[in-house]
N, C-alpha and C positions, 0 to 999 in steps of 0.2 A: 526816636530816630536812630540813636546809636545801635539799637538792636537790629535795624535794617541794613546799616552799612557794614557791620561785621560779617554777616554771611556773604556779602558780595566780595569782600576781600578774601575770605576763606575759599570761596568758589574759584577765584582767579588763581590762588596758590595751588588748589587741587588740580586745576586744569593744566597748570605748568608741570606739576609732578607727573601727572598721567602722561603728558606728551613725552617726558624724558623716559618713562618706564615702558612705553609702548613697544619699542624694539625688543626689550627683554621679555615681555609677556608674550610677544609673538613667537619668539624662539622657543619659549618654554610652554607652548600651548598644549602639550601632551601630558602635563601634570608633573613633569620632572623638574627639579631645580636645576640651575645652571651648572652645578657640580655633580649632579646625579649620574653615576656611571652606567645606569641601566640603559639599554637601547630603547629608542622611541617605540611606543605601541603602534602596531599596524592597524589601520582602520579595518572594520569588518567588511568582508567582500560583499558587494551588492549582488542580490539575486536577479540576474538578467536572463530572461528566457531566450534561449538560443539552442541550436543543435548541439548534441553531445551529452556528456554526463556531468551532472551538477549536484554536489553535496550541499544540502541545506541544513542549517542548524537553527533551532528556535528554542526559546524557553517556554515550557508548557507545564502548568501546574507545579512550578518550582523545580522542574527537572530539565536538564539539557536533553532535547530530543533531536534525532537526526533522521533524515530521509534523503534518498538520492533520486534525482529525476533524470531519465534518459529521454532525449528528444531526437527524432530521426533527422537525417540530412534533409536540408531544404525546409525545416520547420520555421514557421513564422507565427507570431502571436495572432495574426489576423485569421488564421485557419483554425476552426474549432475541431480539434482532433479527439478521437476516442482516448480514454484513459484506462489503463490496467494497474490496479494496486496489487503488487506481488509481495507476498509475505514469507519470510524464511522459516526454516525449522528451528528447533531448540537443540543445542545452543549454536547460534550462528548470527549472521547479520545480512544486510541487503546485498553486499558484495557477493556473498556465498549464494544467495538466491538467484542473482543474475547468472552466475556460473552454472548452477544446477539446471535452470530452466531454459537458457538460451533465448530468453525473451527479447534481448536487445537486437539481435539479428532479425528476428521476426518483426519487431517494431520498425526497423529500417526498411524492410521490404513492404510492409503493409501500411506504413505511415500512421503510427499511433504513439502516444506517450506511455511510458512506464514509470511508476513510482515505487521505490523499494524502501519501506519504513524499516528502521532498526528498532527491534524490541528492546526495552530497557533491561539491562542485565542479560541480553542475548535471547530473550524470550517474550512471547505475547501472553497476556492474560486472556486466554481463549476459554474453551468450554471445560477442559479438565486440568489445564496447567498453562502457562508457566510464569506466574507473576501475580501481582495484586494491583497493577496500574489500571487506570481507565483507558485502555487502548482503543475502545470503541470511540471515545471522545477524541483521542489523538488522531485516529483515522478520519473522523468527521472534520477535524480542524484542517488537516493537510489536504483533504479532498476539496474543501471549500477554497483553500488557498490555490490549489491547482486549477480550479475553474475560474478564478479571478485573475491571478497573476499569469498563469500559463494559458488561460483561455481554453481549457479542456471543455469538451461538449458535455454538459450536465446530464443529457439524456443517454449518453453512451459511456457509462462508467461501470467497470467490471472488477472483480476481485478473484485472485487465485493465491495458492500457497501450498506448501507441502508439510505434512505432519502437523506440528503446532500451528504453522501458518495457514494450513488448510482448514483446521478446526476453527481458526479465527475467521475465515471466509464465511463459514456457516453462521457464526455469531453475528457478523456484520449484516448478513442478509436478513436476520431476524430483528436486530436492534437498531438498524438504520433504515427504516422503511422509506421507500421511494428513492433511495440513493443508487442502488445497484440494479442494472438490468439483468445481469447474470453473474454466476460465480463458477469457479472451476477448482474445487478442492482435489488435491492429489495425495494419495496415501494418508487420508485423514477422514474424520467422521463427524456426524451429527450425534454427539454423545455427551454423557455427563449428567449431573444433577439437574441443570436447567433444561436440557433437551429431553429429559424424562417426563417433564410436565407437558400435558397435552395442549396447554395454552401457549407453549413456547413454539411459535411458528411464524413465518412471514405474514405481515399484514398487507403487503403489496406484492404483486407478482415478481418473483425472482427465479429465472430459469437456472438449472444446474446441469453441468457436465462434470462427471467425476470418474476417477481412475483408481482402482484398488487391486492389490496383488494377493493371490491365494496363498503365497508363502509368507505374507506379512503376519506377524504374531497377533496383530490387532484386526485381522480380516473379519472375524466374527462380529465384533461390535460395530465395525464400520458398515458392514452389510446390513446389520439390523437397523442401524441409524437411517440408512437410505430407505428401508421399508417404512420406518416410522414417518419420515418426511412425506413420503408418497401417500400414506394412509391419511395423514392429517389434512393434506391438500386435495384429497379425493382424486388421485391420479389414476388414469386408466392405462395400464401397461400392455404393450404389445409382446408377442412371443420373442424370446431372445434370438438374436441373429449370430450364427457361428462364423468366426473369422479365422484366419490362420493362427497357428500356435495355440490352438484351443481357446483363443480369446472370444468372449461373448460380448455382444453389444445389445443393451436393452433400452428401449425408448418408452416414454410415457407422456401423456398429455394430461394436465391437471385442470381442476375445475376453475381456477382463477386465470387460466390462459397460459400459464408457464409450462415449460417442458423440463423433463428430467431424462438425461442420457447417462447410462452407466456402462463403463468398460470394466469387465472383470478379467484379470489376467492370472490364470492359475499358476504360472511359472515365475511370477514376479514377486519380489519381497517388498520392503519398505522403501520404495524408490519412485523416481520420476521417469515415466516411459519415454525413451529417447533422450531429450534434454540437450544441454549444452556441454556435457562432459564433466560436470562437477562431481563431487564425491557421492552424491545420491542419484545421479543420472544412471539410467539403465539403457544403454544403446542397443541391447539385445532383446528388449521387451516386445518388439514386433510392431509397435505403433509409435507415432510421434504425438505425444500429448499436447505439446506447445502448438503445433500446427492445427490440431483438431479443435483445441479450445478457442483459438483465434477465429477460425471459421465459424464456430458456434456463436461467439460474441458478435461477429459482424452482422449476423441476421437478427439481432435483438437490441431493442432500446426501450427506455421507459416512456417514450412518447406513445400515445394511443395510435393504433394502426389506422 
């Protein structure tokens, strides 16, 4: 019996002490002591889908990873909008990609979401550079998050990018089957050791619209990469169509039902045709790559026709 009464007395004392300390623990709930001079920690900002620009941070494979979501005016989670994943060159970040491409203005007019991932150390582990991270897995993660939290339409997901980011778009088309309805690489290519393997090709239909400049030092390998892509997918190319400024436009229909459209601009370097005025935008290129790719995307989805 004494062993039963002692715990009851201890419990009563403990409750009394806890009641006295409750105001103190409430004031110090951020982990600081009552004399700790440090300011209180701010709680992490909640990811609330709404119009505008939203910087999202997550811990992924032990690293802090960041992406920015741009939602158009009037956005509501109840509407399943298309999603464009837009990837920056090396070395840069998502903010630079938004400036180069001008995609935010286009998204506001055409009513779609844009996500700008930041590559770790300012680059993506694409086909020939620039990193060692599993950026395919990272993009898979944020794409899933955008289709659940932001309610993006999973049948209307697209990828674009310039230089290192455009190389990454080709890689995603191959290594994330069934995810992307179309890609739009700019001043970039289907190249490198993996792309040299004949088995390295999309297993589900992914249409391509791409833009390359004749003054780009990488033009030769980028043009050869387009040929390899079309050969592996048994694409039937039409005769090139000549546009102003000596620009040519070539279209092809592939065996799996996908399309390939190539704009070759002999007077453009390593740039984004038109664009939003960023450092790699070329307003004198003669065409607006952003508007053209968005029109291309609008006509394509992963749903069976």
